[in-house]
C-alpha positions in Angstrom: 0.0 0.0 0.0 1.1 3.5 -0.7 -0.3 6.9 0.3 -3.3 7.9 -1.7 -4.2 4.4 -2.8 -7.9 3.6 -2.6 -9.0 0.8 -0.4 -12.2 -1.0 -1.5 -13.7 -3.0 1.3 -15.9 -6.1 1.0 -17.9 -6.0 4.2 -19.9 -8.8 5.7 -22.3 -6.9 8.0 -26.0 -6.7 7.2 -25.5 -3.1 6.1 -22.6 -4.1 3.9 -24.6 -6.9 2.3 -27.5 -4.5 1.6 -25.1 -2.0 0.0 -23.6 -4.8 -2.2 -27.0 -6.0 -3.1 -28.4 -2.6 -4.1 -25.3 -1.5 -5.9 -24.5 -4.8 -7.6 -20.9 -4.4 -6.5 -18.4 -6.7 -4.8 -17.6 -3.8 -2.5 -19.6 -2.0 0.3 -17.1 0.7 1.4 -14.2 2.7 0.2 -11.4 4.8 1.9 -8.2 6.6 1.1 -4.9 5.2 2.3 -2.6 7.6 4.2 0.1 5.1 5.1 0.4 1.5 5.9 -1.4 2.0 9.2 -4.0 4.7 8.5 -6.8 5.4 6.2 -9.3 8.3 5.8 -12.8 7.2 5.7 -16.4 8.2 6.4 -19.1 5.7 7.4 -22.8 5.8 8.3 -21.7 5.5 12.0 -19.1 8.3 12.0 -17.9 11.5 10.2 -14.8 11.7 8.0 -11.9 10.6 10.2 -8.3 9.3 10.0 -8.5 5.8 11.4 -6.2 2.9 12.0 -6.4 0.3 9.2 -8.3 -2.5 10.9 -9.6 -4.5 8.0 -8.6 -8.0 7.3 -6.5 -8.1 4.1 -8.8 -10.8 2.7 -11.7 -8.4 2.8 -10.3 -5.5 0.7 -8.6 -4.7 -2.6 -6.3 -1.8 -3.2 -6.4 0.4 -6.3 -4.0 3.1 -7.4 -3.7 6.0 -9.8 -0.2 5.8 -11.3 2.0 8.8 -11.3 0.3 11.1 -8.8 2.6 14.1 -8.6 3.6 15.9 -5.4 1.3 18.8 -6.0 -1.7 16.5 -6.4 -0.8 14.7 -3.2 -0.5 18.0 -1.4 -3.9 19.1 -2.7 -5.5 15.8 -1.6 -4.0 16.0 1.9 -5.2 19.7 2.1 -8.7 18.5 1.1 -8.6 15.7 3.8 -7.5 18.2 6.5 -10.1 20.7 5.4 -13.0 18.1 5.4 -12.2 16.2 8.6 -15.3 15.7 10.7 -17.6 16.2 7.8 -20.9 14.5 8.5 -22.0 11.3 6.6 -24.6 11.9 3.9 -27.4 9.4 4.6 -29.5 11.0 2.0 -26.9 10.1 -0.7 -27.8 6.5 -0.3 -31.5 7.2 -0.8 -30.5 9.3 -3.9 -28.6 6.4 -5.3 -31.6 4.0 -4.8 -34.0 6.5 -6.4 -31.7 6.9 -9.3 -30.9 3.1 -9.6 -34.6 2.0 -9.4 -36.6 4.8 -10.8 -34.0 7.0 -12.7 -35.0 9.9 -10.5 -32.3 12.5 -9.8 -32.5 14.5 -6.6 -30.4 17.4 -5.2 -27.1 16.4 -3.5 -26.1 17.9 -0.1 -22.7 19.4 -1.0 -21.8 19.8 2.7 -21.8 16.1 3.5 -20.3 12.9 2.0 -20.8 9.2 1.7 -17.6 7.2 1.2 -17.7 7.3 -2.6 -18.4 11.0 -2.7 -15.4 11.7 -0.5 -13.0 9.8 -2.8 -14.4 11.4 -6.0 -14.3 14.9 -4.4 -10.8 14.4 -2.9 -9.3 13.5 -6.3 -11.3 16.2 -8.1 -9.8 18.8 -5.7 -6.4 17.6 -6.9 -7.4 18.0 -10.5 -8.2 14.3 -11.2 -11.6 13.4 -12.5 -12.5 9.8 -11.5 -16.0 10.1 -12.9 -18.2 12.6 -14.7 -21.4 11.1 -13.4 -23.6 12.8 -10.9 -24.2 9.7 -8.9 -21.1 7.4 -8.8 -21.0 3.7 -7.8 -18.1 1.6 -6.7 -18.0 0.0 -10.1 -18.0 3.4 -11.8 -14.7 4.1 -10.0 -13.2 0.8 -10.8 -14.2 0.9 -14.4 -13.2 4.5 -14.9 -9.9 3.5 -16.5 -8.0 5.6 -14.0 -7.4 3.0 -11.4 -5.0 0.0 -11.4 -5.7 -2.9 -9.1 -2.7 -3.7 -6.9 -2.2 -7.5 -6.6 
């Protein structure tokens, strides 16, 4: 793992299983690696935080954008520091379901994140567009052509 890698988590909790079911993805959570011991993540239970990496390595995959320059890394770290303690956006999950099932688009709360929004916005702040979609899924990130899976 390297700083600014993206960790895609395959959770086994009931919530994780529901997320995987409704998104059709292998993954239920995503975070940003700061170093071998810490990630930045936001979850339905807590705001955006720097946390110890506690996930079993069998339950996650690491993806990377090759050739991030120092300026981009600085901008991403600046974004993280600026957005620490941002509240979780529970409405975003409902937005996703409305869009997925009924193709209804609703207004996004720009002052809150879910885990995918955090990743997309963090990279966007550094000038890297991971997706041009209004509502982004785990698979949209993986299939963007920007990320390389680290084996």
